[in-house]
N, C-alpha and C positions, 0 to 999 in steps of 0.2 A: 352171373353179372360180370361185365368187363371191368377191369381195374380202372381203365381210362377210356373215355369215348370223346372223340372230337367229331361233332355232328354238324356237317355242312357249314363250316366256318369260313367266312369271308371277311376281308378287311380293306377298307378304302380310307384315304386321307387326302388332305389338300396340301400341295407343295407350296413353296414360298411365293410362287406366282399365282396362287389361288386356283390352280388346276387340280382336278380330281385325279388321283393316282390309285389304281387298284393293286394292292400288294398281294392279296390272297383271294382265291376264288373257289368256293365250294369244296373245302378240304374235309374229308371224312376219314377217320382212322379209329380202329378199335385195338386196344392193347390189353393183353392178358397179364394177370398177376405174375411178377417175377421175370417178365420179358426184358431183354436189352434191345432197344430200338435205336438205330442211328438214322438221322435225317440228313440227306445230302441234296445238293442241287447247285445250279450255276450261281455265281455271285449275284446278289440282289434279288434272289427268287423268293425271299420272305421267310427263310429258315428261322432266323432269330425272332422275327415278328410272331411267327406261329408259336414258338416256345414261350414268348412273353405273354401271349394270349392264354396259353395253357396254364401259365403260372398265375394268372389273374392280375398281371402288371399292366395289361392293355385290354381294352374292351373290343370285342369283335364288332364289325358292322352288321354281321348276320351270323346266325348259328349259335351253338352252345358247346361248352366243355363240361363233362361230368367226371367226377372221381368217385368210385364206389357208388355210382348212381346219383350222387349229390352234385348240383350245379356249382361251378366255380364262378363267383361274381366279384372276386377281389383276392388280394394276397391272403394266403391261408397256410397254417403250419402243416396241412396235409400235403403240401408241395414244397420240396426243398430245392432251391436254385443255386447253382454253382456257375460263376462267371469266369471268363478268361483272365481277368485282371485280379483274381483272388478276393478283392474287396475285404481284406482284413483291416482291422483298426490298429494302426501302428503304435498307439499308446497303450494298447492292452496286451498283456502277455498271452502266450499261445493258449493256455488253459482257459483264460477269460474270454478269448475270441471264440473258442468252441462253445462255451457256455452262454454266449450272448443271447441266442434265440430262446433258451430256457429262462434266462433272466427276464426278458421281455414278456414271456408267458406267465411270469409270476411264480416259477418253481423255486422252492426254498433253497437256500445257499448250499447246504450239505448235499442235497440230492443232485443239484445241477453240477456240483464239483465232481461227484462220483460218476455221473453220466459222462461228463466231459473227459474224465480220465479213462473211462471204458473205451470211448471212441478214439482217444489219442493213442491208446495201446493198439487198437485195431489197425490204425494206419501206420504203426511202427515208429511212433514219435514219443513214447512215454518218457524218455529222458530229456525232452525239450519243453516240458510244461511251463517252465518259468522264463523261457526265452521270449524275446520280442521278434515280430515278423522280420525286421531288417537283419536279424542274425541268422536267418534261414536261407537256404538256396531256393530257387524258383520251384523246383519239384517238391520240396518240403512245405513251402507255403501253400501249394495247391493241395497237398495232403491235409493240411490244417483246414482248408476250405471244405474238403470232402467230409472231414470229421464234424465240422460245424453243421453242415447240411444234414448229416445222419443223426446228430444228437437230438434233433427235435422229433425223431421217429416219423418222418414223412411217409405218406402212402406211395408217393412217386418222387423220384429224384430227377431233376431237370438240369442238364449240363450244356452250356453254350460255349463250344470250342474251348474246353478248359485247359487243353494242353497246347493251344496254338502258339503261345509265346515261348515254349520250351525248345531247346535244341533237340535234334533228332534222337540222340542217344537217350537223353532224359525222357523224352516223349515216349519212346518205346518201353522204357522201364516203367513209366507211370501207367501205361496201358495195361501192362501185366499186373501191376499192383491193384489197379482198379478192378480188373476181373477177379482177382483174389478176394477183394472186399465184397464185390457183388455176389460171389458164390457163397460167402459166409453170411451175408445179411439177407439174401434173396429179395432185395429191393427191385421194384420196377424202375427202369431207367430209360429216359429219352435223352439222346446225346446228339447235339448238332455238331457237324464237322464239315470241313472242306476237303478232307483227305479220304479218298476212296480206300487206300490201304488201311487206314485206321478203322473205317467202317467194316471192312471185310474181316479184320482181326477181332473186332469187339462184338459185333451185332448178332442177334438171332434173326432179325429182319432189318433190311435197309429200305427206308422210304425215300424214293427219288422224286424230287419236285421239278416242275418245269420252270422256264423263265417266267418273269413277272407278267401277269399275275400268277403267283405260285399255285399250281394244282398238283395233285399226286399223279405223276406219270406212271409209276409202277412201284409195287412193294415186292422186294426181292428177298426170298428166303435164303439164309446162309446155313447150309446143312453140314458144313465141315466140322468134324469133332474137335472139341477143346481138350487140351491146349493146342492151339493152331500153329502150324508151321507156315510162316509168311511166304516161304518159297515153294510150297506144294503146288502141284498142278491144278488142284481144285480152286485154291485161293487165287492163282494167277488167272484162271478162266473167269472167275467171278469179278475180279478187278477189270478185266477187258470188257465184260458185259455191262457193268455199271458205268464205266467210262463211256461206253457207246451210248447208253441211255442219256447221259448228261450231254454229250456232244451233239446228239441228234436234236436236242431241244434248244440249242443255241440259235440266236437270231441270224447268225451269219452262215448257217448251214443251208 
């Protein structure tokens, strides 16, 4: 059984003029347990819409999403979502932010505190349990968001351009740290990004979408061994190939 199955998913909506807009068309994808999948495509191709449908935050117009064979029909702790803007509660200390999902689930206080501390240590922030989000750097806040998503023990972690707001140096460091966390937890990850370099560095497979309505243009295997050297010939060739796929699908080509 596949860990995640996106089965012929389509999405349409009406714009402010009452016109029908088709965002996604017949997207089918199967993901194995422990895979790291990156989703790429031209701006406006429906990457975030697809991720929100998988998360149960939006309903598809057609098709289904299944996790461990069970349909996703709304938000569920089986799916952990990490956004670009961190979405931390500024009035809650770091440890309480991480424990929030467990609190909502009714987990008793001692257990959720112990679990939150476990994941705080995993992301390298054990000395910041009592800090408030405003006291942390952008990279540190995003690590708290990762810990919060992992604390609910989701089957799949969904990440929507989580490093997009970071400077290049911090972004590269966060990519390395994310891979370290992924290798320790063996979680299944779907990661939306605009960066081809990021996708080649992180992914086992890269899903390239077409322009709207988003369809899967190609799924590209990344066979370069980890840890990857961004400057290696194989990574450079993959970047050129994926950029070519994206450029070929643009409407002005």
